[in-house]
C-alpha positions as CSV (number, residue, x, y, z in Angstrom):
1,L,0.0,0.0,0.0
2,S,2.8,2.4,0.8
3,A,4.5,1.6,-2.4
4,A,1.3,2.0,-4.4
5,R,0.7,5.4,-2.8
6,A,4.3,6.5,-3.5
7,L,4.0,5.4,-7.2
8,L,0.7,7.4,-7.6
9,A,2.4,10.4,-6.1
10,A,5.2,10.0,-8.5
11,G,2.8,10.1,-11.5
12,R,2.6,6.4,-12.2
13,I,-0.5,4.4,-13.1
14,V,-1.6,1.6,-10.8
15,A,-4.0,-1.2,-11.5
16,V,-6.1,-1.5,-8.3
17,K,-8.3,-4.5,-7.6
18,G,-11.6,-3.5,-6.2
19,L,-15.0,-5.1,-5.5
20,G,-16.2,-5.9,-9.0
21,G,-13.0,-5.7,-11.0
22,Y,-9.8,-3.7,-11.5
23,H,-9.5,0.0,-11.8
24,L,-6.7,2.0,-13.4
25,A,-5.7,4.7,-11.1
26,C,-3.5,7.8,-11.3
27,D,-3.2,11.2,-9.5
28,A,-6.0,13.4,-10.8
29,T,-4.0,16.5,-10.2
30,D,-1.0,15.3,-12.3
31,A,-1.6,16.5,-15.9
32,R,1.1,14.3,-17.3
33,A,-0.2,11.1,-15.5
34,V,-3.7,11.8,-16.6
35,D,-2.6,12.4,-20.3
36,T,-0.5,9.2,-20.1
37,L,-3.5,7.1,-18.9
38,R,-5.7,8.7,-21.6
39,S,-3.2,7.9,-24.3
40,R,-2.6,4.3,-23.1
41,K,-6.4,3.5,-23.0
42,A,-6.9,5.3,-26.3
43,R,-9.8,7.0,-24.6
44,G,-10.0,10.1,-26.8
45,G,-11.6,13.0,-24.8
46,K,-14.0,10.9,-22.8
47,P,-14.2,12.1,-19.2
48,F,-12.6,10.2,-16.3
49,A,-14.3,9.6,-12.9
50,V,-12.5,10.9,-9.9
51,M,-12.4,9.1,-6.5
52,C,-12.0,11.6,-3.6
53,A,-10.6,10.7,-0.3
54,D,-13.5,12.3,1.6
55,L,-16.3,14.8,1.3
56,D,-14.0,17.8,2.0
57,D,-12.1,16.8,-1.1
58,V,-15.3,16.4,-3.1
59,R,-16.2,20.0,-2.1
60,R,-12.8,21.2,-3.3
61,I,-13.6,20.3,-6.9
62,A,-17.4,20.2,-7.2
63,E,-20.6,21.7,-5.9
64,V,-22.7,19.2,-4.0
65,C,-26.3,19.6,-2.8
66,P,-28.0,17.5,0.0
67,S,-29.5,15.0,-2.5
68,E,-26.2,14.5,-4.3
69,L,-24.5,14.1,-0.9
70,A,-27.0,11.4,0.0
71,A,-26.3,9.5,-3.3
72,L,-22.6,9.8,-2.9
73,T,-22.6,8.4,0.7
74,S,-25.3,5.8,0.2
75,P,-24.2,2.1,0.5
76,R,-24.4,1.8,-3.3
77,R,-21.5,4.3,-3.6
78,P,-22.2,5.2,-7.3
79,I,-20.4,7.7,-9.4
80,V,-22.5,10.9,-9.2
81,L,-22.3,13.6,-11.8
82,L,-21.7,16.9,-10.1
83,R,-21.3,20.5,-11.3
84,R,-17.5,21.2,-11.2
85,R,-16.2,24.3,-9.6
86,P,-14.7,26.7,-12.0
87,E,-11.3,26.6,-10.3
88,A,-11.6,22.8,-9.6
89,N,-8.6,23.3,-7.2
90,G,-5.7,21.8,-9.1
91,L,-7.6,19.1,-11.0
92,A,-5.7,18.3,-14.2
93,P,-7.4,19.7,-17.3
94,G,-7.4,16.3,-19.0
95,V,-9.6,14.6,-16.4
96,C,-12.9,16.0,-17.8
97,P,-12.3,18.1,-20.9
98,G,-15.3,19.9,-22.5
99,S,-17.8,19.2,-19.7
100,P,-19.1,21.3,-16.9
101,H,-19.7,18.1,-14.8
102,L,-17.4,15.7,-13.0
103,G,-18.1,12.0,-12.2
104,V,-17.2,11.8,-8.6
105,L,-17.3,8.8,-6.2
106,L,-16.0,8.0,-2.7
107,P,-14.0,5.0,-1.5
108,Y,-16.2,1.9,-1.1
109,T,-13.8,-0.8,-0.1
110,P,-11.1,-1.0,2.6
111,V,-8.5,-1.2,-0.1
112,H,-9.6,2.2,-1.4
113,T,-9.6,3.7,2.1
114,L,-6.1,2.4,2.8
115,L,-4.8,3.5,-0.6
116,F,-5.6,7.1,0.4
117,G,-3.8,6.5,3.7
118,L,-4.7,6.4,7.4
119,P,-3.6,9.1,9.9
120,G,0.1,8.9,10.3
121,D,0.7,7.3,6.8
122,P,3.0,9.1,4.4
123,P,0.7,11.4,2.3
124,G,-0.4,10.5,-1.1
125,P,-2.8,12.0,-3.7
126,R,-6.3,12.9,-2.4
127,L,-7.9,12.9,-5.8
128,L,-7.5,9.8,-8.0
129,V,-8.7,9.1,-11.5
130,M,-10.5,5.7,-11.2
131,T,-11.3,4.2,-14.6
132,S,-12.3,0.7,-15.4
133,G,-9.4,-1.7,-15.7
134,N,-9.7,-2.8,-19.4
135,R,-8.7,-1.9,-22.9
136,S,-11.2,0.1,-24.9
137,G,-14.2,-2.0,-25.8
138,E,-13.3,-5.0,-23.6
139,P,-15.0,-6.1,-20.3
140,I,-13.5,-5.1,-17.0
141,V,-10.7,-7.4,-15.8
142,T,-11.4,-9.4,-12.6
143,D,-8.9,-12.2,-12.6
144,D,-5.4,-11.6,-11.0
145,D,-3.5,-13.5,-13.6
146,E,-5.5,-11.9,-16.4
147,A,-4.8,-8.5,-15.0
148,L,-1.0,-9.0,-15.3
149,T,-1.4,-9.8,-19.1
150,R,-4.5,-7.8,-20.2
151,L,-3.4,-4.6,-18.4
152,A,0.3,-4.9,-19.3
153,G,1.2,-1.7,-21.1
154,L,-1.6,0.2,-19.4
155,A,-0.4,-0.1,-15.7
156,D,3.0,0.5,-14.2
157,A,2.1,-1.6,-11.1
158,W,-0.6,-3.8,-9.7
159,L,-2.2,-3.7,-6.3
160,A,-4.3,-6.8,-5.6
161,H,-5.9,-8.6,-2.7
162,D,-6.8,-12.3,-2.0
163,R,-10.6,-12.1,-2.4
164,P,-11.6,-13.6,-5.7
165,I,-14.1,-11.6,-7.8
166,A,-17.0,-13.9,-8.7
167,S,-19.1,-11.4,-10.5
168,P,-17.7,-8.5,-12.6
169,C,-19.4,-5.3,-11.8
170,D,-18.6,-1.8,-13.1
171,D,-19.3,1.3,-11.1
172,S,-22.8,2.6,-11.4
173,L,-23.4,6.2,-12.7
174,L,-26.2,8.5,-11.9
175,R,-27.2,12.2,-11.8
176,V,-29.5,13.9,-9.3
177,R,-32.3,16.1,-10.8
178,P,-33.2,19.5,-9.3
179,D,-36.2,17.9,-7.6
180,G,-34.0,15.4,-5.8
181,T,-34.9,12.4,-7.8
182,E,-32.2,10.2,-9.4
183,Q,-31.6,9.2,-13.0
184,V,-29.4,6.2,-13.2
185,L,-27.3,6.2,-16.4
186,R,-25.3,3.0,-15.8
187,R,-27.0,0.4,-13.5
188,S,-24.4,-1.9,-12.1
189,R,-22.5,-2.2,-8.7
190,G,-24.8,-1.4,-5.8
191,F,-28.0,-1.8,-7.9
192,V,-27.8,-5.3,-9.3
193,P,-29.1,-7.9,-8.8
194,R,-31.7,-6.2,-6.6
195,P,-35.0,-7.1,-8.2
196,L,-37.5,-4.7,-9.7
197,R,-41.2,-5.4,-9.1
198,L,-43.2,-5.8,-12.4
199,P,-46.7,-4.3,-12.7
200,V,-47.9,-7.5,-14.5
201,P,-46.7,-11.1,-14.2
202,V,-44.5,-12.6,-16.9
203,R,-43.5,-16.1,-17.9
204,P,-39.9,-17.0,-17.1
205,A,-38.0,-15.1,-19.7
206,L,-34.5,-13.7,-20.5
207,A,-34.1,-10.4,-22.4
208,V,-30.6,-9.8,-23.9
209,G,-30.8,-6.1,-24.5
210,G,-28.9,-4.5,-27.4
211,D,-25.4,-4.3,-28.6
212,L,-24.5,-1.0,-26.9
213,K,-24.4,-0.6,-23.1
214,N,-25.6,-4.1,-22.8
215,A,-27.3,-5.4,-19.7
216,L,-29.4,-8.6,-19.4
217,C,-32.7,-8.8,-17.7
218,L,-34.3,-12.0,-16.3
219,G,-37.9,-12.1,-15.2
220,A,-40.5,-14.5,-13.7
221,G,-43.8,-13.7,-12.1
222,D,-43.8,-10.2,-10.8
223,Q,-40.1,-9.7,-10.5
224,A,-37.2,-8.8,-12.9
225,W,-33.5,-8.9,-12.2
226,F,-31.0,-6.9,-14.2
227,G,-27.5,-8.2,-14.7
228,P,-24.5,-5.8,-14.4
229,H,-23.5,-3.4,-17.1
230,I,-21.5,-5.4,-19.7
231,G,-20.8,-2.8,-22.4
232,D,-20.7,-3.0,-26.1
233,M,-21.1,-6.5,-27.6
234,G,-18.4,-6.1,-30.2
235,D,-16.1,-9.0,-29.6
236,L,-15.8,-12.5,-28.1
237,A,-14.7,-11.2,-24.7
238,T,-18.0,-9.3,-24.2
239,L,-20.1,-12.2,-25.5
240,E,-18.3,-14.4,-22.9
241,A,-19.0,-11.8,-20.2
242,A,-22.7,-11.9,-21.2
243,R,-22.8,-15.7,-21.0
244,R,-21.3,-15.6,-17.5
245,A,-23.8,-12.9,-16.5
246,D,-26.6,-15.1,-17.8
247,A,-25.4,-18.1,-15.8
248,R,-25.0,-16.1,-12.6
249,L,-28.5,-14.6,-12.9
250,R,-30.0,-18.0,-13.4
251,G,-28.0,-19.4,-10.5
252,L,-29.0,-16.5,-8.1
253,T,-32.7,-16.5,-9.0
254,G,-33.4,-20.2,-9.8
255,V,-35.3,-19.0,-12.9
256,S,-35.0,-21.1,-16.1
257,P,-36.3,-19.0,-19.0
258,E,-39.0,-20.4,-21.2
259,L,-38.5,-17.7,-23.9
260,V,-35.7,-15.3,-24.9
261,A,-36.3,-11.8,-26.2
262,A,-33.9,-9.7,-28.3
263,D,-33.8,-6.6,-30.6
264,R,-35.1,-6.8,-34.2
265,H,-31.8,-5.6,-35.6
266,P,-30.6,-8.6,-37.8
267,G,-27.0,-7.7,-37.4
268,Y,-26.8,-7.4,-33.6
269,H,-24.4,-9.9,-31.9
270,S,-26.9,-10.0,-29.0
271,T,-29.7,-11.1,-31.3
272,R,-27.7,-13.9,-32.8
273,W,-26.6,-15.0,-29.4
274,A,-30.3,-15.0,-28.2
275,A,-31.1,-17.3,-31.1
276,R,-28.5,-19.7,-30.0
277,L,-29.7,-19.5,-26.4
278,A,-33.3,-20.2,-27.3
279,G,-32.5,-22.9,-29.8
280,R,-35.0,-21.3,-32.1
281,A,-36.0,-17.8,-33.2
282,P,-36.2,-15.5,-30.2
283,V,-39.1,-13.1,-29.6
284,L,-37.9,-9.9,-31.5
285,V,-39.0,-6.5,-30.0
286,Q,-38.6,-3.2,-31.9
287,H,-35.9,-1.1,-30.3
288,H,-38.0,2.1,-29.5
289,H,-41.0,0.1,-28.5
290,A,-38.8,-1.6,-25.9
291,H,-37.5,1.8,-24.7
292,V,-41.1,3.1,-24.1
293,A,-42.2,-0.2,-22.5
294,S,-39.2,0.0,-20.2
295,A,-40.4,3.4,-18.8
296,M,-44.0,2.0,-18.5
297,A,-42.8,-1.0,-16.5
298,E,-40.5,1.0,-14.2
299,H,-43.5,3.3,-13.4
300,G,-45.9,0.3,-12.7
301,L,-48.2,0.7,-15.6
302,D,-50.2,-2.5,-16.4
303,G,-50.5,-1.8,-20.1
304,T,-54.3,-1.6,-20.3
305,T,-54.0,2.0,-21.5
306,Q,-51.4,3.1,-24.1
307,V,-49.0,6.0,-23.6
308,I,-47.5,8.6,-25.9
309,G,-43.9,7.4,-26.0
310,V,-41.2,9.8,-27.0
311,A,-38.2,7.6,-27.8
312,F,-35.1,9.7,-28.8
313,D,-31.7,8.0,-29.3
314,G,-28.8,7.6,-31.7
315,T,-29.6,4.3,-33.5
316,G,-32.4,1.8,-33.5
317,Y,-33.5,-0.6,-36.2
318,G,-36.8,0.5,-37.7
319,D,-39.6,-1.6,-39.0
320,D,-39.0,-0.2,-42.5
321,G,-35.3,-1.2,-42.5
322,T,-34.0,2.4,-41.9
323,V,-32.3,3.8,-38.8
324,W,-34.9,5.2,-36.4
325,G,-34.2,7.4,-33.3
326,G,-36.6,10.4,-33.3
327,E,-39.9,8.6,-32.6
328,V,-43.2,9.4,-31.1
329,L,-45.1,6.2,-30.6
330,L,-48.6,5.4,-29.3
331,A,-47.6,2.3,-27.4
332,G,-48.6,-0.4,-24.9
333,Y,-47.0,-3.7,-24.1
334,T,-48.8,-5.6,-26.9
335,G,-47.9,-3.2,-29.8
336,F,-47.3,0.3,-31.0
337,R,-48.1,2.8,-33.8
338,R,-45.6,5.3,-35.1
339,Y,-47.5,8.5,-34.6
340,A,-44.7,10.9,-35.6
341,R,-41.0,11.0,-36.3
342,L,-38.1,13.4,-37.0
343,S,-37.9,14.1,-40.7
344,P,-35.2,11.7,-42.0
345,A,-31.9,12.6,-43.5
346,P,-29.1,10.4,-45.1
347,L,-26.6,8.9,-42.7
348,P,-23.4,8.8,-44.8
349,G,-21.0,6.1,-44.1
350,G,-22.7,4.5,-41.1
351,D,-20.4,4.4,-38.1
352,A,-17.8,6.5,-39.9
353,G,-20.4,9.2,-40.3
354,V,-21.2,9.1,-36.6
355,A,-17.6,9.7,-35.7
356,N,-17.6,12.8,-38.0
357,P,-20.4,15.2,-36.9
358,C,-19.4,17.7,-39.6
359,R,-20.5,15.2,-42.2
360,L,-23.8,14.7,-40.4
361,A,-24.2,18.5,-40.5
362,L,-23.6,18.6,-44.2
363,A,-26.1,15.8,-44.8
364,R,-28.7,17.6,-42.7
365,L,-28.2,20.8,-44.7
366,W,-28.4,18.8,-47.9
367,A,-31.7,17.2,-46.8
368,A,-33.1,20.6,-45.9
369,G,-32.1,22.1,-49.2
370,L,-29.6,24.5,-47.6
371,P,-26.3,25.3,-49.4
372,W,-22.8,24.3,-48.1
373,D,-21.5,27.9,-47.8
374,G,-17.9,28.3,-47.0
375,D,-18.5,30.5,-44.0
376,L,-20.3,27.7,-42.0
377,P,-18.1,25.9,-39.4
378,C,-19.2,22.4,-40.5
379,V,-18.1,23.2,-44.1
380,T,-14.7,24.6,-43.1
381,A,-14.2,21.5,-40.9
382,C,-14.4,19.2,-44.0
383,A,-11.6,19.1,-46.5
384,P,-12.6,19.8,-50.2
385,D,-12.0,16.1,-51.2
386,E,-14.1,15.0,-48.2
387,Q,-16.9,17.3,-49.4
388,D,-16.7,16.0,-52.9
389,L,-17.0,12.4,-51.8
390,L,-19.9,13.3,-49.5
391,Q,-21.7,15.1,-52.3
392,R,-21.4,12.0,-54.5
393,Q,-22.6,9.8,-51.7
394,L,-25.7,12.0,-51.0
395,T,-26.5,12.4,-54.7
396,S,-26.2,8.7,-55.5
397,G,-27.4,7.3,-52.2
398,V,-24.5,4.9,-52.0
399,A,-23.7,4.0,-48.4
400,C,-26.4,6.4,-47.1
401,V,-29.1,4.9,-45.0
402,P,-32.0,7.3,-44.1
403,T,-32.2,8.1,-40.4
404,S,-34.8,9.8,-38.3
405,S,-32.3,9.8,-35.3
406,M,-32.6,12.7,-32.9
407,G,-29.2,11.8,-31.5
408,R,-27.7,12.3,-35.0
409,L,-29.5,15.7,-35.3
410,F,-27.8,16.8,-32.0
411,D,-24.5,15.7,-33.5
412,A,-25.2,17.6,-36.7
413,V,-26.2,20.8,-34.8
414,S,-23.1,20.6,-32.6
415,S,-20.9,20.8,-35.7
416,L,-23.1,23.4,-37.4
417,A,-22.8,25.6,-34.4
418,G,-19.1,25.2,-34.3
419,V,-18.9,23.2,-31.1
420,C,-17.6,19.7,-32.1
421,H,-16.7,18.5,-35.6
422,R,-15.0,15.1,-34.9
423,A,-16.1,12.8,-32.1
424,G,-13.5,10.7,-30.2
425,Y,-16.1,8.8,-28.1
426,E,-19.8,8.1,-28.2
427,A,-22.1,11.1,-27.9
428,Q,-19.2,13.6,-27.5
429,A,-20.7,16.1,-29.9
430,A,-24.1,16.0,-28.2
431,L,-22.6,16.2,-24.7
432,E,-20.5,19.2,-25.7
433,L,-23.6,20.9,-27.3
434,E,-25.5,20.3,-24.0
435,A,-22.6,21.9,-22.0
436,A,-22.6,24.9,-24.3
437,A,-26.3,25.3,-23.9
438,A,-26.1,25.1,-20.2
439,S,-23.7,28.0,-20.1
440,A,-26.3,30.3,-21.8
441,W,-29.5,28.7,-20.4
442,G,-30.5,31.4,-18.0
443,A,-29.6,34.2,-20.3
444,D,-31.5,33.2,-23.4
445,T,-35.1,31.9,-23.6
446,A,-35.7,32.0,-27.3
447,A,-36.4,28.7,-29.1
448,Y,-36.0,27.6,-32.7
449,A,-39.3,26.4,-34.3
450,F,-39.7,23.0,-36.0
451,A,-42.1,22.7,-38.9
452,G,-45.0,20.2,-39.0
453,G,-44.1,18.8,-35.7
454,L,-40.6,17.3,-36.1
455,D,-39.2,18.8,-39.4
456,P,-35.9,20.5,-38.5
457,A,-35.4,22.3,-41.8
458,P,-36.5,25.7,-40.4
459,V,-34.4,25.2,-37.3
460,L,-31.3,24.7,-39.4
461,G,-32.1,27.8,-41.5
462,A,-32.6,29.9,-38.4
463,L,-29.4,28.6,-36.9
464,V,-27.5,29.5,-40.0
465,A,-29.0,33.0,-40.0
466,D,-28.0,33.5,-36.3
467,L,-24.5,32.2,-37.0
468,R,-24.1,35.0,-39.6
469,R,-25.3,37.5,-37.1
470,G,-22.5,36.5,-34.8
471,T,-24.7,34.8,-32.2
472,P,-22.5,32.9,-29.8
473,A,-22.4,29.1,-30.1
474,A,-23.8,28.7,-26.5
475,V,-26.9,30.7,-27.4
476,L,-27.4,28.7,-30.6
477,A,-27.2,25.5,-28.5
478,A,-29.7,26.8,-25.9
479,R,-32.2,27.8,-28.6
480,F,-31.9,24.4,-30.2
481,H,-32.5,22.5,-26.9
482,R,-35.5,24.7,-26.2
483,G,-36.8,24.2,-29.7
484,V,-36.6,20.4,-29.5
485,A,-38.5,20.5,-26.1
486,R,-41.3,22.7,-27.5
487,A,-41.6,20.5,-30.6
488,V,-42.0,17.5,-28.3
489,A,-44.7,19.3,-26.3
490,E,-46.5,20.3,-29.5
491,V,-46.5,16.8,-31.0
492,C,-47.8,15.3,-27.7
493,R,-50.5,17.9,-27.6
494,Q,-51.6,16.9,-31.1
495,A,-51.6,13.2,-30.1
496,R,-53.7,13.9,-27.1
497,Q,-56.3,15.8,-29.2
498,E,-56.6,12.8,-31.5
499,T,-56.4,10.0,-29.0
500,G,-57.3,11.3,-25.6
501,L,-54.0,9.9,-24.2
502,A,-52.5,12.1,-21.5
503,T,-49.5,10.2,-20.3
504,V,-46.1,10.7,-21.9
505,A,-43.1,8.4,-21.5
506,L,-39.6,9.9,-22.2
507,S,-37.1,7.3,-23.0
508,G,-33.9,6.7,-25.1
509,G,-30.3,7.8,-24.7
510,V,-31.0,11.4,-25.8
511,F,-32.9,11.9,-22.5
512,A,-29.7,11.4,-20.6
513,N,-29.4,15.1,-21.6
514,A,-30.4,16.8,-18.4
515,L,-31.4,20.1,-20.0
516,L,-33.6,18.5,-22.6
517,E,-35.2,16.1,-20.2
518,E,-36.0,18.8,-17.7
519,E,-37.4,21.2,-20.3
520,C,-39.6,18.5,-21.9
521,A,-40.9,17.4,-18.5
522,R,-41.6,21.0,-17.5
523,L,-43.5,21.9,-20.6
524,L,-45.5,18.7,-20.6
525,A,-46.4,18.9,-17.0
526,E,-47.5,22.5,-17.4
527,D,-49.8,21.3,-20.2
528,G,-51.5,18.8,-18.0
529,F,-49.6,15.6,-19.0
530,A,-48.5,12.9,-16.6
531,V,-44.8,12.5,-17.4
532,L,-42.9,9.2,-17.0
533,R,-39.1,9.7,-16.6
534,H,-36.6,7.0,-15.9
535,G,-35.1,6.7,-12.4
536,E,-33.5,3.4,-11.4
537,V,-33.7,2.0,-15.0
538,P,-31.4,3.8,-17.5
539,P,-33.0,5.7,-20.3
540,N,-30.3,4.5,-22.7
541,D,-29.8,1.0,-24.0
542,G,-28.8,-0.1,-20.5
543,G,-32.6,-0.2,-19.8
544,L,-33.6,-1.8,-23.1
545,A,-33.9,-5.4,-21.8
546,L,-36.6,-4.6,-19.3
547,G,-38.8,-3.3,-22.1
548,Q,-38.0,-6.4,-24.2
549,L,-38.9,-8.6,-21.3
550,V,-42.4,-7.2,-20.7
551,V,-43.2,-6.8,-24.4
552,A,-42.1,-10.4,-25.2
553,A,-44.2,-11.8,-22.4
554,H,-47.3,-10.0,-23.6
555,L,-46.7,-11.0,-27.2
556,R,-46.5,-14.6,-26.3
557,Q,-49.6,-14.3,-24.1
558,E,-51.4,-12.8,-27.1
559,E,-50.4,-15.8,-29.2
């Protein structure tokens, strides 16, 4: 322990064995150490979490309200998103670039407490970066021998203990809303496998979630159990982690599933794995239907009455074979109708396009009939040959799938406003757009207006006009957020007039955006709607399996 503390103080990176796996730790005030860890993990600009020795150290770097304090000090000991102090008292700039928030947690094992040192011990760092012990895209390392090989080249030293880790479990992540309620963004250590009570009984079933932020859900009767956060199902290691999580859930609960549910996407690794588990075709559930059903189940709705489901995310396989993600559904557990959707635009290059928000911005301008003028930030961010290739793609339709994704619109607007043109990690452009909007939120109350419900063409035109008037990027971002919220309220109002439905469920990864979720909820509540927002179940794909579970159970009952 003394040697580990001395190495951290000297700017080294130490692999620390915790409760659910290894962390990679370094001094959060040492810029060189933080940059070295970021480089070794190939993490891009994605923020790191910071473990503080005690609450006084938390208050040095972040503002903390009583509800956030309660979450930090609860037995679950999650990472809590806190508003960082402007001075942040010595925190290295590379810990959390481009974000007004810090992910903060307190020690939750004796090893962590001893690593910071007891009274009389030689002093060491009081603020430690604590990031999962793995390479990018791989599951967290739990085995001591594996740690020496898989973390070689990442860590300079290893600090272990003699308690074997039977169940890998990443740190949970949440934020606290202004009203004191919590929104869990990653549900893992401290939350699983505590059961959730279902509003309606289900046959024994396993839902495998999606390919991103994967978490399994096993259900029987009136109870459902989530497995821990697994991550992105992109390789054999994560598939093996999912198999182990499935076996542990069955062993803990004694439930043997009679059916298996999965996403409709034909290319998902999770869907193919579900078919092998079931020995036949699994019950396939549409992605955004599952998001809405997840919110319904968390709030105890029995499904006898439909809700207006607003499902906004980055990517979901649509019934028409295109990429959905800006959906307003009239939904219950037994089915749904697509009431409205964001006007589609081409998604050039698939995943390559997602990593280049400037290309998404040009595609959105093209779909809206707006020119690629050289004074626009997204145009100057693309080289001439890149523009030429993109123009040919859009004109011919080659490698361009239509998408109604709200997440991709946020990415596009981020580049159009000059905030983020290239994304080094998932949702970077949207997160930085939210951060910019937050800085101007109280100073500007104007909102861009969508046409015909969810057509963003006039929004883009107004944003371009404001750009040319010299309007700051933060103000553009705030007006866009307010415009999306008002469009949501207007579409829901129209749906209520036509159907009489007065309950709205907000789900999908876009609603991890605190500004957007709060503004949508406020406008809807003021208009007399009952608003369902996620709490313990993540709004992103980490909560997808719960929706799959209840939908699949009802579909089989209908059969």
